[in-house]
N, C-alpha and C positions, 0 to 999 in steps of 0.2 A: 174603862171610860172611853166614850167616843165623842167626837166633835158634834156639837149641835149647830146645824145650819137651818135656821127656822125663819119664817117671815114675821113672826110675832112672838115675843117672849111670853111664856105662860105666866099667869098671875101668881102661881105658887113657886116660880123659879127663884132660887136664892139671889139676893140682890148684892151679894159680895160679903166681905171685901175681896176684890180681885187684886192680884199683885199689880196688874197694869190693865188699864182700859185704853184701847187704841181706837180713836175716832177716825174712821175712814178705812175702807177695805179695798183700796186700790193696790198698786204695785208696792208703794212704800209702806202702806199699812200692813199688808199681808207679810211682807218680808220682815218688818219689825216684830210681828207676832212670832214668826218662826225663829228669828235670832234670839228673842227674849226667852221663849220657851226652851230652846236648846240650852242656853246659858243657865237658866234657872235649874234645869235638871242636872247639869254638870256640877253646880255649886251645892245642890241639896238633894242627893240621890234618895235619901230616906223619905223626904217629904215631897218627892216628885209628884205624887198623886194630888197634892194640895197646892201646887204652884199653878195658880189659875191665871190664864191670859185670855182676855176678852177683846173681840173686835166688834165694833158697832158701825153699821152703815145704814144710811137712809134709803138706799135703793133696794128694790126687791131681789135683784141678782147682783153678784159682785163682778168686778173686773171689766166693766164696759169699755173703759179707756184702753185697757190692755188689748182687748179683742179688736179694736179698730186701729190700733197703732201699726205703723209700718205697712200700710195697705193690707191690714188684717194678717200680717205675718210677724209682727212684733220684733223690732230691731232692739234686741236685748241689751247690747252694749257695743263697744268698738274695740278693735285690737289695741289701739293706742289711745289712752285717755290721760289728759293732763289738765292742770288748772287753766292753762292757756286756751282750752277748748270751751271755757265758760267766759261770759262777758265780764270777768273780773280778773284781768291778767295780773299774775303775781300775787293773788289773794292768798295769804297764809291760811286763812280759814278753809277755803276750798281745797287747797293743797293737802292740809292735814287730814281732812275727812277722806279724800280720795286715797291717800296712802294707807288708811286704816282698812281699806277693802279694795286692793288693786284688781285689775282685770283678770290676771291668772286665777285669783281666788274666786272671782265671780264665775268664771267658766267652770271651775271645779264644783262650785255650789250648784249650778244648774245641771251639770253632768251627773252629779250624785242624785239629783232629783229625777233623772231619766230624760233630761232635755239636752240632747246633743246639739251642738252649735256648729254652724258653717260660716266661713268667711266669704264675704262678697266685696265688690269694688269699694274702695275708700275705707277698707277695714271694718265695714259693718258686719256684725255677727247676728245671724238669724237662726231660729231652730231649723234643723234639717227637714222637719215636716212641712216647713213653710206655712205653719198655722199658729196664730196667736193663742188659739185654744190650748195648744200643747203647754204653753208657759203657764197660763192661768190654772189649768187642771193640775199641773205639777205643784204649784204653790198651795192650792187648796188641799191636795192629797197630803202634803207634808204637814200642813196645819192640822189636818185630821189625825195624822199619826202622833202628833205631839199633844193631842187633846186640847187644842185651842178651841175656845167657844166663840162661835160667830153668830151674830144676830143681824139679820137684814130687816129692812123696813123699821129700823130703830134709829131714827134721827135724834141726835143729841140736841136738846133745845136749850140747855144751859149748863154751866159748870160753876161749881162753888168749892172753895177750899175750906174744910172744917178741921181744925187741929192738924193732925198728921195724915188726913185722908181727903179724898175728893168725893164730891157728890155730883153725879151726872143725871140730869133730868132727861128721861126718854118718854115716848108716848104711853108706855104701859106702867112704868115704875121707876123710882129712883135707884141708881146703882152706886155702890161704893167701891172705890179703888184706891190703892196706895199711891199709884202714879198714873198720869194721863199722857198720852201721846197724841198730838194733833197731826193727822196724816190726811187731811181733808182736800189736798190738792189746791188748784187755783180756780180760774174761771174759763179756761180753754175747753172747747168741745162740750158746751153745756148739756147737749143731748145725752151725754154719758153720766150726768148727775152732778157735774162740777158747777157749784153756784157761789163759791167764795164764802160760805158761811163760816168757815174756819177762821177767816180774817176777823170777822166780827167777834168770835169767841176770844181770840187773842187780844183784840183791842179792849174788850170789856175787862180783861184780866190785867190791863195796864201796859200792854205792848203797843208800840207805834207800828204803822204799816206803811211801807214805801209804796207810793201810788202804783197801782197795777195797770198793765196794758197787755194787749195780745202780743205774742211773739211767735216766730216761725209761722207767719201767715203770708199768703200771696198779697201782692201790692196792686192797687188800682192806679192806672196812669191817665193823665189828661192828654189832650191832643190825639192825633191819629196815627202816629208812627207805628204803633204796635199792631194795629188792626189787620193789615194784610199779611202779617207774619204769624198769625195765630197757628199754633201747633208745631212751630219750629223750635228746636232746642240746639244749643251750642255752648261751648265754653266761653267764659267772659270774666270780667272783674268789675266790681262796684267800688267806687271810692266815696266815702261818706265824710263830709266836712261839717263841723259844728264850731261856732264861735268859741275861741279860747281853748279848743281841744285839738289834739293831734289827729290828723287825717287817718281814717281807718280804711284799709283795703281788704276786700273779701273776694275770694275767687271761687269759682265753681260753675256748675251748669245752670243756664237760664232757660226757661221755657216761656215763649211768648204766647199770650192768650188773648181772647176777645176783650177782656177787661184790663189787661196790663201784662204783668209778669208773674211767673211762679217758678217752681224748681228750687233746688237747694240754695242757689245764689240769692234769689229774691227773699226766700224765707229767712235766711241768715241776716240779711240786711234790714228786714222789716222792723226789728226791735229798735234800731237806731232812729228810724222815722217816728215810731210811736213814743219813744222816750223823749225825743226832742219836743214833740207836740205837748206831752203832758207836763214837761218841765218849762214850757213857754219859750223855747228857742227854736231855731230852724236847723234842719239837716239837709244840706245840699248833696244830692247824689248824682254822680256821673258814671257812665258805663263805658268800659273799654272792651272792644271786640278783639283786641290783640293784646291780652294781658302780659304776654312775654316780651313785648316790644315797647320802647319809648317813642314819643312823638318824633324825635329826631331820627330814629332808626326807620320809622315808617316813611317819613318824608324822603329820606335818602333812597329807600327802596323804590319809591314811586318815580323819583328823578332818574334813577338808573333804568327803570323799566321804560320810561319815556324815550330814552336814548336808544334802547335796544329794540323796543317794539312800539314805535310811535303810532302805528295804525290800530293797535289794540284799544278797544273801548274801555273806559274807566271801570265799569262794573265787572267786565270780564277779568280785567287785571286784578282788581281787588279780590274777587272770588278765588282766582287761582293762586295769587301770591300769598294770601293770608288765610287760605283754607276756609272761607266762608261759603255758606249756601248761597247760590245765585240770587235767590229772592232777597236775602239779607243784604248782599252787596248792592243790588239794584236799589233797594230802599235807602241805603246809606248815600248812594250817589244822588238819587233824586232829592233827598233831604238837604244835602250839603251844597250841591252845585246846580240842581235843577235837572236839566236834560242830560242824559248819558251821551258822551261824545268821545272821540279818539283822544288818547293821551297827549298827542301833539298839540291839541287845541286847548289844553288846560293851562290857564294863566296861573301865575304864582299864587294869586289870591284864592282861586278855585282849588288848587292843590292843597293849600294850607287849610281851607275849609273842610276838605275831605279828610285830611289828616286829623283834624280836631274831632270830626264825627266818629272816626275810627277809634280814637284813643280816649276821648272825653265827651261823649254824648250826654247832654243834660237829661236827666230823667224827671219828668214832671209827675212826681208822686203826689196824688191828691188824697189818698186814703188807703187803708188796709181792708181786707175782707172781713175782719172782725173775729170775735171769739169762736164763732161757729166753724171757722176754718183754721184757727190758730192751734198749733200743736202744744204750746206751753204758755205759761203766764210769766211775764216779767214784773218784778216787784214782789212785795210780801213782807214777811217778818224780817227786820234788819239783822244782819249777822252779828253786829256788836251787842245784840241783846240775847245771844245764844252762846253756850259754851261748846266749842268744836270737839272737845274731848268726850262729851256726853250727849250732845244735842239738847241739853237741858237749858231751860230759860234762866237767864241771869237775874231776872226780876221776880219770878214765881217758882219757888222750890217744888220739885215733883212734876213739873210740866215740861214736856219734850216736844220738839218739832222735827219732822222728817219730810223729805221730798219737796214737792213744788210749792208748798206754803211758804217756804223760805225765799228770801230775795236773791235767788240764784237761777240763772237760766243759761243753758248751753246751746251750742250750735246743733244742727241736725246731724244725725248719724249714730244714735244710740247713747249719746252723752247724758241726756236728761234721765234716761232709765238708770244709767250707772250712778248718777247722783242719788236716785231713789234707793238703790241697793246699798250704797255706801253709808248714807245717813241712817238707814235702817239697821245696819250692822253696828254702827257706833252706839245708837240709842239702845238697841236690844241688849248689848253687853253691859252698858252702863246701868240699865235697869236691874239686871241680875246682881251686879256688884253692890248696888245700893240696898238690896233686900235685907231687911232687918229680921 
């Protein structure tokens, strides 16, 4: 037997029953197919030829989001992954799923597929080829080896549970399967085929959906502070405050742009702005240019500098003392005290205004750049409606969820891919164990 990767299922193709039908052929979907097929073979060697795993995808070609991820290099995972890397600190659900497929096992999984990984700054792991295509081709090759059947241009239009089986409506024919996995992703990067249809399928089956918003997206700023800094990057910290909630501090590299801010820091902070907006509250954001220092420490340093170097201009001192690009230092001085002048002429009020700009500059966030620029979706199927031991619905027997469709989103750096691999491993093994 060989894998069928076709754009349209022939009319005389068997309609099932498949052991499992996976809706969505992205990272989580392909990985689920692989783990399920492997586990099914291990549990039923004699009937291996009859353990049928099907992947259905509405696109003509698979893996578009894999191919564009990580600047077309695919940040497969991270050296260190923990529940704290996802915006659900201390979540037992996330922790349990991640423990089921830790990073060392992920690395072994890909190395066994022929994808050697290399570590880059901040623990990011990329294929040594620097090509996302390497990852996609390896997943497809393993699916082929395991006789997984893949049908493209096969958008699932509806799902129905009949007795102990599922009926999936496709453009060419109905398909029967004992179990169904929704691996349809979210709404981010719609050009890759993500349209959120999986949410509608889940909702029609009785699930609720946590309101979805873009996450890991650049932010649009009002005002003109950012305009002359376009193209400059540096380390900083954003503090996010919401009524009744503990202030969140996020550190990383920020990139100033013509529209506002981008870079890891802005992307990680974006979900808080979006979640506040959709939940009807406000998220106040302030930026620190010296995340390692308190306001008191900065003020003390400026006072000391004034005594030692009274003729130094404020912008020059700020640039040298705090390691800021001259353009950034000049912009901060101009914004906080107006005209650049020698330290000796700074009044206490001006110095304090400069300290505040350095440590707590208000960010006038007016919008995000939207799903076209967002790397993931925040929101989705609530975790309390899913069993973390199996990724199976607590409401609908035989229905599983993996990847981005769930209400879990992580920070930038390979963490969302690790979530895809881990949920796929849990679901795949559970499907094999449940086989009757």
